[in-house]
C-alpha positions in Angstrom: -8.7 7.5 74.0 -5.5 7.6 71.8 -5.2 10.5 69.2 -5.8 7.7 66.6 -9.6 7.3 67.5 -10.7 11.0 67.4 -10.6 11.8 63.3 -10.9 15.5 64.2 -7.6 15.5 66.3 -5.6 14.0 63.5 -6.8 16.7 60.8 -6.2 19.4 63.2 -2.3 17.6 63.7 -2.3 17.9 59.7 -3.6 21.5 59.6 -0.8 22.1 62.3 1.7 20.5 60.2 0.8 22.8 56.8 0.7 25.8 58.9 4.2 24.7 60.8 5.7 24.5 57.1 4.2 27.9 55.3 6.2 29.5 58.5 9.3 29.2 56.2 7.6 31.9 53.7 6.1 34.0 55.9 7.9 37.8 56.0 9.0 38.5 59.4 7.4 41.5 59.7 4.3 39.3 60.2 5.9 35.8 61.4 5.9 37.3 65.3 2.6 39.2 65.0 -0.4 37.4 63.1 1.0 34.4 62.6 2.3 33.8 65.5 -1.0 34.5 67.4 -2.6 32.3 64.7 -0.4 29.4 66.1 -1.2 30.0 69.3 -5.3 29.9 68.7 -4.6 26.7 66.6 -2.5 24.7 69.4 -5.4 26.0 71.4 -7.7 24.3 69.2 -5.9 21.2 69.2 -5.9 20.9 73.5 -9.5 21.5 73.4 -10.0 18.6 71.0 -7.8 16.5 73.1 -10.0 17.5 76.2 -12.8 17.0 74.5 -11.7 13.2 73.4 -11.2 12.4 77.6 -14.1 14.4 79.1 -17.6 13.4 80.1 -20.8 14.0 78.0 -21.9 17.6 79.3 -18.1 19.1 79.5 -17.2 17.9 76.1 -20.2 19.7 74.6 -19.0 22.8 76.3 -15.2 22.5 75.5 -16.7 21.8 71.7 -18.0 24.5 71.5 -14.7 26.9 72.7 -13.1 24.8 69.8 -15.5 25.5 67.2 -15.5 29.6 68.7 -11.7 29.2 68.3 -11.7 27.8 65.1 -14.1 30.6 63.7 -11.0 33.1 64.9 -8.5 30.8 63.1 -10.7 31.5 60.0 -10.9 34.8 60.3 -6.5 35.2 61.2 -5.9 33.2 58.2 -8.0 35.4 56.0 -6.4 38.4 57.2 -3.1 37.1 56.4 -4.3 36.4 52.8 -5.8 39.8 52.2 -2.1 41.2 53.8 -0.5 38.6 51.2 1.3 37.0 54.1 -0.1 33.7 52.2 -0.8 33.6 48.8 -4.3 32.4 47.1 -2.7 28.5 47.2 -1.8 28.7 50.4 -4.6 30.4 51.6 -7.0 27.8 49.9 -5.1 24.7 51.4 -5.3 26.2 55.1 -9.0 27.0 54.5 -9.7 23.4 53.2 -8.7 22.0 56.4 -10.1 24.5 58.3 -13.8 23.8 57.0 -13.0 20.4 57.7 -12.4 20.5 60.9 -15.2 22.7 61.4 -17.5 20.1 59.9 -16.5 17.6 62.0 -16.4 19.2 65.2 -20.1 20.6 64.1 -20.9 16.9 63.6 -19.8 15.7 66.9 -21.6 18.7 68.5 -24.9 17.5 66.7 -24.4 13.7 67.8 -23.8 14.5 71.7 -27.1 17.1 71.5 -29.0 14.3 69.7 -27.6 11.7 72.6 -28.9 14.2 75.4 
């Protein structure tokens, strides 16, 4: 399966590129703590989505549920970065919009797998 065949993977790629671009404005005190942790979570989500795109149906469902949990962790970390003023409101909103869209896409994928049981 090609990356281009999985729309949620493309959205996750866009999210990572945007997040990486914001690194330039992250204060040094946050860069190696919450920002770096968020980046690792984001990369973990991308890995899980890649794994799901290649996995069998049962394994795919478990993997997508793990990705969904990690996405909620990422959402929480991004919210903390907004509240601690690591990101301004504009950056927070642009990240949250992508995270929400990815969440809807993962949820839709999970629902479609559950319907086809």
